[in-house]
N, C-alpha and C positions, 0 to 999 in steps of 0.2 A: 672296293667301294664301300662307303659307309652311308647307309640310309638313315634319315632322321626325320622326325616330325615334332612340331611344337603344338601342343593342345592347350585349350582353356576350357575345362569341363569337356563337353562333347563337341566343341568347336575347334576345327583345324585352323591354326593361325599361320603356319609356315611349314614347308616340307621340302626335301630335296635329297640329293645324293652328293656326297663329298668324295672325290676321287683322290686316293692316296698314290702319288706317283713314285716317290722314293721309298721302296719297301725293303731295301737291302740292309739298312741300318735300323735295328729294333728301337734304339733310343730316339732316333729321328722320327720314326713312325709314331711312337708314343708322344713325343713333343708336338708333332703336327696335329694329331687327333685331339690331344688334351687342350691345345690352344684353340682349336676350332670349337670344341664343346664349351670351353670357358667363354668364348665370344657369344655363343648362343645363350648361355646362362646369364651373362651380363646384360644382353639386349632384352631378353624376355622375362627375366626374374621369376623362374618357375618355383612353385612350392614343392613340387615333386619332380623326380628325375628317374627314368628307367633305362636300363641297358638290356637289350634282348640278347639271349645266347645266340651266337653266330653259327650258321650252318656253313661249313667249309666245303667248297666244291673244287678248289684248285690248291695246289701245293703252296703257292705264294700268298694265298689268302689266310693260311694258318697263322701268320704273324698278326693279322688284324684280330683274330680270336684271342691271342695273348694280350694284345693292347686292351681289348674290351675287359678282360679279367683284371688288368692293372688299374683301369679307370674305376671299376667297381670298388 
């Protein structure tokens, strides 16, 4: 899962969790997550963007940590 939040100053505008279902193909995961983030950026037009270092608790979550590094 990929948690996200959209803020404007101290105000929370939108938040949620995006579930990544196809985790076997790294290129597909990167494409899915990148597309989702692009959609959020297009909709909310942020001036800043942050990606938090992921805490991996499951073997299949390691791929999402690699995706976060690629997005950075």
